[in-house]
N, C-alpha and C positions, 0 to 999 in steps of 0.2 A: 504494500500500500504506500503510495507516494504522499508526501506532505508538502504543500505549497510553501515555497520560500526556504525549505530546508535543504542544506547542501552537505553531502558527505565530505569529511576532511580529506585533503590530498594525502597520499602516502608521503613518508619522509623524503624519498627521492624526488617526488614531484615538487615539493616545496623548495628543495635545494636548487632545482633547475630553474625555478621561477625567480630566484634572487638575482637582481641586476641593479644598475644605477638608479632605476626608478622604483625599486622594491625595497621595503624595509622589513625584514623578518622580525618577528616578535622575540624579545629577549628570553622568553620561555621556550622557544624552539631549541631543541637539543643540538641543532646544527648552526645556531646563530653566530657563535663566536663572541657573544656579548657578555658572557658570564664565565666564571672559572669552571662551573659544571659543564657548560657546553663545550669548552675547550677540552676537557677530559673526554667527552663523548667523541669529538672530532679526532683526537689523538689516540683514542682507544687505550687510555691509561687511567688508572685509578688515582694517580697523583701527578699533577702538572710538573712537579719537581723532577720527574724522570723523563720528561719529554725532550727529545733532542732535535726533532724536526717538526715544524708545524706549518700547515697551510691554511690561511684564512682568506684565501683569494675569492673574489666575487661573492662576498657575504653582505654587500650593501653597507659596510661599516662606515661611519662618519667620524669616528675617533678611535684612537688606540687605547685600549683599556684591558684590565684584568690579566695582564701578563707578568705582574711583579713577582709571582712565585714560580715562573718558568725559568728558573735560574740556570738550568743546564742547556737551554736552547742554543743550538749551533746554527740552525737555519730557520729563518722566519719569512714566510711569503704573505704579504699583505696587499698584493697587487689587485687591480681591477675593483677598487672600492671607491668611496667618496671621501676619503680622509683628507683633511685640510691642514693638519699640523702634525709634525713629528714630535711625539711626547711619550712619557711613561715607559721609556725603555731603559732607564738607568740601572735596573737590577740585572739586565741581560749581559753581564760582563763576559760570558763565554761566546757570545754571538759572533759568527764568522761571515755569514751571508744574509743580507737583508734586501728583500725585494719590495719596494714601495712604488713600483711602476704603475702607471695609469690610475692616478688618483687626482686630487685637486690641491696638491701641495705647492705653495708659492715661496717658501723659505726653507733652507737646510738648517736644521737646529736639532737639539735634543739627542745628539750622538756622542757627546764628549766622553761618556763613560765606556764606550764600546771599543776598548783598546785592542781587542782581538779581531775586529772587523776587517775582512779581506775584500769583500765584494759588496758594492752598494749600487742598487738599480733604482734610478729615479726617472727614467724616460717616461714620456707621456704625462707629465705634470704641467704646472703653470709657473715654473721658475723663470723669471724674466730678465735677470741681470746677474753679472758675476758677483756683485755684492750679495745677492740673495743665495748664490751658491755657497757662500760662507767658506771660502777656500782656507782661511786660517784655522777654522774648526777641523776641516778634513785633513789639513797638514798635521794636526795633533793626533791623528790615528796612525800609529807607527806601522801597522801591518796592512794598511789599505793598499791594495794592488790593482783593483778594477773598479772603475766608476762608469756608470752609464747615465748620461743626460739626454741621449737619444739612442735609438736602436740602430743596429748595423744597417748600412744603406741610408743613413740619415733620415729614418722614419721615426715617428712618434717623438719628434723633437720637442724639447722645452723651448719657449720663446728665446731664451738666452743663446741658444745655438744658431738662431736665425737673425739675432739682433746686430751682429757684426759679420765681417768676412769670416768664413769658416776657419781660416788659418789663425785669425786673431783670437777667437774663442779657444781653439785648440792649444795655441801657444801659451795663453794665460793660464789655463788649467795645468799644463805640463810644467810650466815654470814654478807654480806654487806647489805642485805635487810631484816632485822628481822621482818618487818611489814607484809611480804607476807603471805597470807593464801592460795594462789594457785600458784604453779609453774608448768608450762607445763601441766596444766589440773589436777594435783594431789592436791586435797584439803587437808589442814592440812599437808603440805609437810614435816614437821619435824618428822612425824612418818613414819615408813617403810610401804609403801603400796605394792600393787601387783607388781608394777614395781621395787621396791627396793628389793624384795625377790631374784631376779636374781643376785643382787650385793653381797648379804651376804651369799648365799648358794652356795658352790662350784659346778662346773659342775658335773653332775652325781649323785647329792644328797650328803648326808653326813651331818656332823655337820656344823652349821653356822660358819662364820668367827668370830674371836675374837671380842667381843663387840657387836655382833648382838644379837637381841632378837628373 
């Protein structure tokens, strides 16, 4: 017998698939990522203190929260959410890989305690200037080796990557962060790779610009 206006609840997998930039799952949803209990459910661990890798991608999150007891996290994926501020990560001292790509972040901050951080993904955000990249903060992360402010092929770029000539953005970042071995997916970024050829060869071919190899 049907009841007008009554809807059967979606199975858990259906609810998870519906989460996107326009959807906000309830904090009571065991897959929401908005409470410590939901993080336990996602990680399939009874204690968040023994979680080493955690993905909260595409959960519709607007803020970073409830991670303070995830003290053994080595890898954290917060991509494809609606996060506007990097915060509440101070207790994640063991973190090595942090993915904050495709969010709404406009300033790099809140990372100073992550001294083990090796890879930081920030492509697809709203970072508009080198000042907002906060290069002095990143320079204080001694193990940082890879930074993405745009994806390989110069896709999903932050505005800062398009605000100046590509070589100016690249040179500024590499000058401030000499320890990097990977910038925007280009390994050994101090050599001219395929992406750099377009910067040193004039449109239509011809001789390279002065100083180019």
